[in-house]
C-alpha positions as CSV (number, residue, x, y, z in Angstrom):
1,M,25.3,-8.7,10.9
2,D,24.1,-10.4,7.9
3,K,21.0,-7.8,7.1
4,L,20.2,-4.3,8.3
5,F,16.2,-5.4,8.0
6,D,14.1,-7.8,8.4
7,A,11.6,-6.1,6.0
8,V,11.1,-2.9,3.8
9,I,7.6,-1.0,3.8
10,M,7.5,1.2,1.2
11,G,4.3,3.6,-0.2
12,D,3.3,6.1,-2.6
13,C,1.0,8.8,-2.9
14,S,-3.0,8.0,-3.0
15,Q,-2.9,9.6,-6.9
16,C,0.0,8.0,-8.5
17,P,-1.1,4.3,-8.2
18,I,-4.1,5.1,-10.3
19,H,-3.1,8.5,-12.0
20,A,-3.4,7.9,-15.9
21,Q,0.3,9.4,-16.3
22,L,1.7,8.4,-13.4
23,K,0.5,4.6,-13.1
24,G,3.2,3.4,-15.5
25,V,6.0,4.7,-13.4
26,F,4.4,3.5,-9.8
27,H,4.6,-0.1,-10.8
28,A,8.2,0.4,-12.6
29,Y,9.5,1.6,-9.4
30,A,7.7,-0.9,-7.7
31,K,9.9,-3.6,-9.3
32,I,12.8,-1.5,-9.4
33,Q,12.5,-1.3,-5.2
34,T,11.3,-5.0,-4.5
35,D,14.3,-6.3,-6.2
36,I,16.7,-3.9,-4.3
37,V,15.2,-4.6,-1.1
38,R,15.3,-8.4,-2.0
39,K,18.9,-8.1,-2.7
40,H,19.7,-7.1,0.8
41,G,17.8,-9.8,2.1
42,A,14.7,-8.3,3.3
43,T,11.0,-8.8,2.7
44,P,9.4,-6.3,0.5
45,M,6.0,-4.5,1.5
46,F,3.7,-1.7,-0.3
47,T,1.6,0.0,2.4
48,M,-1.9,0.4,0.2
49,T,-2.9,4.5,0.8
50,W,-6.2,5.5,1.3
51,A,-8.4,7.5,-1.0
52,Y,-9.3,11.1,-0.6
53,K,-11.8,12.3,2.3
54,D,-13.9,13.5,-0.9
55,K,-13.2,10.3,-3.3
56,P,-14.0,7.4,-1.7
57,E,-14.6,6.1,-5.2
58,M,-10.7,5.6,-5.6
59,T,-10.4,3.4,-2.6
60,Q,-11.0,0.1,-4.8
61,H,-9.1,1.6,-7.8
62,L,-5.9,1.7,-5.1
63,A,-6.9,-1.6,-3.8
64,D,-6.8,-3.1,-7.3
65,A,-3.1,-1.0,-8.0
66,Y,-1.3,-1.9,-4.9
67,T,-2.5,-5.7,-5.2
68,T,-1.2,-5.6,-8.8
69,A,2.1,-4.4,-7.7
70,G,2.0,-6.9,-4.8
71,N,1.2,-9.8,-7.0
72,D,3.6,-8.9,-9.9
73,N,6.6,-8.0,-7.4
74,D,5.6,-10.9,-4.8
75,A,5.4,-8.0,-2.5
76,L,3.2,-8.3,0.8
77,V,0.3,-5.4,0.9
78,I,-0.3,-3.6,3.8
79,P,-4.1,-2.1,3.5
80,A,-4.3,1.3,5.6
81,D,-7.4,2.1,4.8
82,A,-9.3,-1.4,4.8
83,C,-12.2,-0.6,6.6
84,P,-14.8,2.2,6.7
85,N,-13.4,5.6,7.0
86,P,-15.2,7.6,9.9
87,W,-14.0,10.8,7.5
88,R,-16.5,9.6,4.9
89,A,-19.2,9.7,7.9
90,G,-18.4,13.0,8.7
91,A,-16.3,12.5,11.8
92,A,-14.0,15.4,12.5
93,Q,-10.2,13.9,13.3
94,S,-7.1,16.4,14.7
95,S,-4.8,15.5,11.6
96,G,-4.8,15.6,8.1
97,S,-4.4,12.3,7.9
98,P,-5.8,8.9,9.0
99,S,-4.9,8.1,12.7
100,R,-5.2,4.6,12.4
101,F,-3.3,1.6,10.9
102,V,-6.0,-1.1,9.7
103,A,-5.4,-5.5,8.7
104,A,-7.6,-6.8,6.8
105,A,-8.1,-10.7,5.5
106,H,-10.7,-10.0,2.7
107,F,-7.7,-9.2,0.0
108,P,-6.3,-11.5,-2.6
109,A,-3.0,-13.0,-3.0
110,N,0.0,-11.8,-1.0
111,T,-1.9,-9.2,1.0
112,A,-0.8,-10.3,4.5
113,V,0.7,-7.9,7.7
114,G,3.5,-9.2,9.4
115,S,5.7,-11.4,8.5
116,E,6.2,-15.5,8.2
């Protein structure tokens, strides 16, 4: 077996990529981890996390941070909150996290879902 995985999907919390004191660490480790993934012959991917339920304004900041990380590291980005969130409309959900995984085509550059 030449390699164990075709792709590795990585993610961080919804605070770290946009927090004033943590975003530098997020970008530094995005580089470190994508280099490790490539060293082992796999394609690195980031899961773009979602905004907090009561802070929808986080969405664009998260999109920008993950898109930058993807572009800087030639990694794919999987947007997990790229469409209207039913939480924001007041709909009830049974768990504490979104129950869907959304792919969108409107993000720039290397944003994609799936493999080549």
